[in-house]
DOGUMI-728731 format. One record per residue (C-alpha): residue number from 1; residue in three letters; x, y, z. Coordinates in Angstrom, 1 decimal, decimal comma. Layout:
<atom NUM "ALA" <X Y Z>>;
...
***
This chain:
<atom 1 "MET" <-61,9 46,9 47,2>>;
<atom 2 "GLY" <-64,7 49,3 46,9>>;
<atom 3 "THR" <-65,9 51,5 49,8>>;
<atom 4 "SER" <-68,8 49,6 50,6>>;
<atom 5 "GLU" <-66,9 46,5 50,5>>;
<atom 6 "SER" <-64,5 47,8 53,1>>;
<atom 7 "THR" <-67,2 48,9 55,4>>;
<atom 8 "ARG" <-69,1 45,5 55,2>>;
<atom 9 "ARG" <-65,6 43,8 55,6>>;
<atom 10 "ALA" <-65,1 46,1 58,9>>;
<atom 11 "GLY" <-68,5 45,2 60,0>>;
<atom 12 "ARG" <-68,9 49,2 60,8>>;
<atom 13 "ARG" <-71,2 51,9 59,4>>;
<atom 14 "GLY" <-71,7 55,3 61,0>>;
<atom 15 "ASP" <-74,8 56,3 62,6>>;
<atom 16 "LEU" <-75,2 59,9 63,1>>;
<atom 17 "PHE" <-77,9 59,6 65,6>>;
<atom 18 "ASP" <-75,8 57,7 68,1>>;
<atom 19 "PRO" <-73,8 60,3 70,3>>;
<atom 20 "ALA" <-70,8 57,8 70,4>>;
<atom 21 "CYS" <-70,5 57,3 66,8>>;
<atom 22 "PRO" <-67,4 59,2 65,1>>;
<atom 23 "THR" <-69,7 60,0 62,2>>;
<atom 24 "ARG" <-70,4 63,2 64,0>>;
<atom 25 "GLN" <-66,9 64,2 64,1>>;
<atom 26 "LEU" <-66,4 63,0 60,8>>;
<atom 27 "LEU" <-69,1 65,5 59,3>>;
<atom 28 "ASP" <-67,8 68,3 61,4>>;
<atom 29 "ARG" <-64,4 67,8 59,5>>;
<atom 30 "VAL" <-65,9 67,3 56,1>>;
<atom 31 "GLY" <-68,6 70,1 56,5>>;
<atom 32 "THR" <-66,7 72,9 57,0>>;
<atom 33 "LYS" <-66,0 75,7 54,1>>;
<atom 34 "TRP" <-62,6 75,3 53,9>>;
<atom 35 "THR" <-62,7 71,6 53,4>>;
<atom 36 "ALA" <-65,6 72,1 50,6>>;
<atom 37 "MET" <-63,3 74,6 49,0>>;
<atom 38 "ILE" <-60,2 72,3 49,0>>;
<atom 39 "VAL" <-62,2 69,5 47,5>>;
<atom 40 "LYS" <-63,4 71,7 44,7>>;
<atom 41 "LEU" <-60,1 72,9 43,7>>;
<atom 42 "LEU" <-58,3 69,5 44,0>>;
<atom 43 "ALA" <-61,3 67,9 42,2>>;
<atom 44 "ASP" <-61,1 70,6 39,5>>;
<atom 45 "ALA" <-57,3 70,2 39,0>>;
<atom 46 "GLY" <-57,9 66,4 38,4>>;
<atom 47 "ALA" <-60,5 67,2 35,9>>;
<atom 48 "ASP" <-58,3 69,6 34,2>>;
<atom 49 "ALA" <-55,5 67,3 34,2>>;
<atom 50 "GLY" <-57,8 64,2 32,6>>;
<atom 51 "ALA" <-58,9 66,6 30,2>>;
<atom 52 "ASP" <-54,9 67,8 29,4>>;
<atom 53 "ALA" <-54,2 64,0 29,7>>;
<atom 54 "GLY" <-56,9 63,0 27,0>>;
<atom 55 "ALA" <-55,4 65,5 24,5>>;
<atom 56 "ASP" <-51,9 64,1 24,7>>;
<atom 57 "ALA" <-51,1 61,6 21,7>>;
<atom 58 "GLY" <-48,5 59,6 24,0>>;
<atom 59 "ALA" <-50,0 57,4 26,8>>;
<atom 60 "ASP" <-46,9 58,1 28,9>>;
<atom 61 "ALA" <-47,2 61,6 28,4>>;
<atom 62 "GLY" <-51,0 61,4 29,6>>;
<atom 63 "ALA" <-50,0 59,2 32,3>>;
<atom 64 "ASP" <-47,5 61,8 33,7>>;
<atom 65 "ALA" <-49,7 64,9 33,2>>;
<atom 66 "ASP" <-52,6 62,8 35,0>>;
<atom 67 "ALA" <-50,5 61,9 38,0>>;
<atom 68 "ARG" <-48,7 65,7 38,3>>;
<atom 69 "GLY" <-51,6 67,8 36,8>>;
<atom 70 "SER" <-54,1 66,6 39,5>>;
<atom 71 "GLU" <-52,0 68,2 42,3>>;
<atom 72 "LEU" <-52,0 71,7 43,4>>;
<atom 73 "ARG" <-49,1 73,3 45,6>>;
<atom 74 "PHE" <-49,9 74,9 49,0>>;
<atom 75 "ALA" <-49,3 78,4 47,5>>;
<atom 76 "GLU" <-51,7 77,8 44,6>>;
<atom 77 "LEU" <-54,5 76,6 47,2>>;
<atom 78 "GLU" <-53,8 79,8 49,5>>;
<atom 79 "ARG" <-54,1 82,0 46,4>>;
<atom 80 "ARG" <-57,2 80,6 45,4>>;
<atom 81 "MET" <-58,8 80,7 48,5>>;
<atom 82 "PRO" <-59,4 84,1 49,4>>;
<atom 83 "GLY" <-59,8 84,5 53,6>>;
<atom 84 "VAL" <-58,0 81,5 54,6>>;
<atom 85 "SER" <-55,4 81,8 57,0>>;
<atom 86 "HIS" <-51,7 79,9 56,4>>;
<atom 87 "LYS" <-52,6 78,2 59,7>>;
<atom 88 "MET" <-56,1 77,2 58,7>>;
<atom 89 "LEU" <-55,0 75,9 55,5>>;
<atom 90 "ALA" <-52,2 73,9 56,8>>;
<atom 91 "GLN" <-54,5 72,5 59,7>>;
<atom 92 "THR" <-57,3 71,4 57,2>>;
<atom 93 "LEU" <-55,1 69,9 54,7>>;
<atom 94 "ARG" <-53,6 67,9 57,7>>;
<atom 95 "THR" <-56,8 66,8 59,1>>;
<atom 96 "LEU" <-57,9 65,7 55,3>>;
<atom 97 "GLY" <-54,8 64,1 55,0>>;
<atom 98 "ASP" <-55,4 62,1 58,6>>;
<atom 99 "ASP" <-58,8 61,2 57,3>>;
<atom 100 "GLY" <-57,2 59,6 54,2>>;
<atom 101 "LEU" <-59,0 62,1 51,8>>;
<atom 102 "VAL" <-55,9 64,4 50,8>>;
<atom 103 "ARG" <-52,5 63,2 49,6>>;
<atom 104 "ARG" <-49,5 65,0 50,2>>;
<atom 105 "ARG" <-46,3 64,8 48,2>>;
<atom 106 "VAL" <-43,0 66,6 49,1>>;
<atom 107 "GLN" <-40,7 67,2 46,3>>;
<atom 108 "ASP" <-37,1 67,3 47,7>>;
<atom 109 "THR" <-35,9 71,1 46,7>>;
<atom 110 "VAL" <-34,6 74,1 48,6>>;
<atom 111 "PRO" <-37,3 75,1 49,7>>;
<atom 112 "PRO" <-39,3 71,9 49,6>>;
<atom 113 "ARG" <-42,1 72,0 47,2>>;
<atom 114 "VAL" <-45,3 70,7 48,6>>;
<atom 115 "PHE" <-48,2 69,1 46,5>>;
<atom 116 "TYR" <-51,8 68,2 47,3>>;
<atom 117 "SER" <-54,2 65,9 45,5>>;
<atom 118 "LEU" <-57,5 64,1 46,1>>;
<atom 119 "THR" <-57,3 60,4 47,1>>;
<atom 120 "PRO" <-59,8 57,8 45,4>>;
<atom 121 "LEU" <-61,7 58,7 48,9>>;
<atom 122 "GLY" <-61,5 62,3 48,7>>;
<atom 123 "ARG" <-62,6 62,3 45,1>>;
<atom 124 "SER" <-65,8 60,4 46,2>>;
<atom 125 "LEU" <-66,4 63,3 48,7>>;
<atom 126 "SER" <-66,6 65,9 45,7>>;
<atom 127 "ALA" <-69,9 65,2 44,2>>;
<atom 128 "PRO" <-72,0 65,2 47,6>>;
<atom 129 "LEU" <-69,9 68,4 48,6>>;
<atom 130 "ALA" <-70,8 70,0 45,1>>;
<atom 131 "LEU" <-74,6 69,1 45,7>>;
<atom 132 "LEU" <-74,4 71,0 49,0>>;
<atom 133 "ARG" <-72,5 73,9 47,5>>;
<atom 134 "GLU" <-75,0 74,3 44,4>>;
<atom 135 "TRP" <-77,9 74,2 47,1>>;
<atom 136 "ALA" <-76,2 76,9 49,2>>;
<atom 137 "GLU" <-75,5 78,9 46,4>>;
<atom 138 "GLU" <-79,1 78,7 44,7>>;
<atom 139 "HIS" <-80,7 79,6 48,2>>;
<atom 140 "MET" <-78,4 82,0 49,8>>;
<atom 141 "ALA" <-80,2 85,1 48,9>>;
<atom 142 "GLU" <-83,8 83,4 50,0>>;
<atom 143 "ILE" <-81,9 82,5 53,3>>;
<atom 144 "ASP" <-80,5 85,8 53,8>>;
<atom 145 "ASP" <-84,0 87,5 53,0>>;
<atom 146 "VAL" <-85,5 85,3 55,9>>;
<atom 147 "ARG" <-82,7 86,3 58,4>>;
<atom 148 "THR" <-83,1 89,9 57,3>>;
<atom 149 "ALA" <-86,9 89,8 57,9>>;
<atom 150 "ARG" <-86,1 88,0 61,3>>;
<atom 151 "GLY" <-83,6 90,8 62,3>>;
<atom 152 "ARG" <-80,7 88,6 62,3>>;
***
């Protein structure tokens, strides 16, 4: 069932301008720099896994690479996100999981190995966040110039 179909079925659509609408809280969660970084890293991991799976000759090997290769461990996310604290990364991943955007898989080892990947809903967030990130990176110098000129 597609996202728009499930929205229609539920009879709900958000309205940002309605003060009681949870769209505002959702935008607060998905609009953070940490969320943007996590979604990009996990989307890139999924894209890398898809490329690797396509290069494999065996269908079973490709399916396994796609299932496992699209995941990143907590420590790898932390390493690739300079400036994020352990607590903030854990909190953001938990929130994204609660929203159904990120899947968490725990491998039963000592110590446990924890892996994260995007859900289909999380993958649908990747493109809009990429556009916003590209816009910000393209216009950051201009915005800095304006802020400097205004003494901010």
